[in-house]
C-alpha positions, 0 to 999 in steps of 0.5 A: 461232955459226958455220955450216959451208957449202960455197962455190965456191973462185973466189968465196972467193978473190975474197972475193965469195961469192954462193951457199952450200950446206949440203952439197956440191952436186956429187960432183966437189967440187974446185970447192968448199971447206967454210968456217965463217962467222958466222950473220949473214953466212950469212943475208945471203948467202941473202937476197941470193940470194933477192932476186936470184932473185925479181928474175930471175923478175919480169923473165924474160918482159919486155923489157930496157927494162921491167925493174925 
């Protein structure tokens, strides 16, 4: 099964997709392209983004030396 998503054009060219969107996030969509990817890949990217967000939230009020 495939998922159709929007990604940044620069991330696609670099083969380093970090964020995916189910609909185009901006009215000026020239920076984004619509792609089809495997559902497993889509889930992996979403989970990595969520983990990065949680880590950022955990560390936001801490000094860099205390980051985990």
